[in-house]
N, C-alpha and C positions, 0 to 999 in steps of 0.2 A: 087203839080204833081195831078194826074186822076190816081184814081187804076180799073182798068180794072174789071167788073163785074164778077164777078164767075157763077151766076144761074145768063143767058141773060132773057132776057126778053119773046122775041122769040117761049124756047124753056118751056116755061109756058103755059100749052094747057087742064091742069087738073081743072074742076071746086073744089074747098074745100070750106064751111059754115065749120069758125073755131069760138070759143067760149071761149079767155080767163077770168079768176078767176084771180081777184090779190096774194100772199100771207095773204097778212093782213085781218080780219074781223071785223067785228063794235062787236056792244054789243051781236047782236044775233045771234052770231058763221057763216056771210053769210060772202062770199068774201065782202070787199071795195067798188075795182071797179073791174069792166065787162067791158068785149067789144067783141063784132057781127062782126066780117068781112065775107065778102063772097068773095074769093081772084078764083086770076091762081094760079097751082104750078106745078113746077116736080116735079110727085107723084114716089116713089119706094116702090115695094111692095117688103116684105122679108117672109120666114113659116122658124119657128125652129119647131125638134121636142124635146118631154125630156116625157124621157123612165119613168115613178114613176113602183113601185110596182107594186100599182093596173091597172094601162091603161095606155092605147099613146096618150100623150093629144100633140095637134097641134097647137106654137101658130101662129097668124099671125101679125105681126108688116109695119110699115112703115116711111117710113122719106118724109118729103114734106119740098122741100128748094122755098124760094120765094126769089125774087131780093130786095134791099134794107130790111128796117128796116119798119117791115110790123105794132109795136108798139114804135114808138118813144116817147112817154109821158112813158113809161115802163124802167125797168132798165131791167125786166133779163120776161121771158117765160118758165113757169112756169107751169100751171094748165088749165084741160078746157077738150075741146072737141074739134072732127074734126068730120063734117061727109065730107063721101068723097067718091066715086062711091058708094053713098044713104045708107051708113051704117055709122052707127056717130061711134069711138071712145076714146077711151080714149089717153092725151096726159101726157105720161112719162116725157117725156126731151124737154126743147126747148133750143138750141141755136142761141146770136146774133152771127154771124163770122164780126171780127171787122178786118180796113185795118193797117197797122204800125201807121199811123193817126189819130186814132179812133172812126173812122166815122166803120157805119155799110154796110159791101158789100154785103152780106146776112141772110137772118132770116130760120134757121133748126126747121123743131118740127119731134122729134118721136112720135108714136104712135101707140099704142097693138088694 
């Protein structure tokens, strides 16, 4: 059975540069695997205001969604950076949304 792609390519128009780093480290404390990708995504911005005792802090976050699996050789998407709209952001969370048969429908990165 073929499952419909929930993030179609025709809706992915934002240029993004993704720098992924593996969770495993080598003997020098550096990531074992690094992957640099230049892709198109569907990007959604959001902002959250946090009030602290000293000041008000606005945290800008965003979600980048890609059709299919952007890193098929990697079991998880967890660390690294993403450059979107000329601003480099830290990848806070990654997800591979799977179909019932185990194939990846779309990939999602949440950035701060």
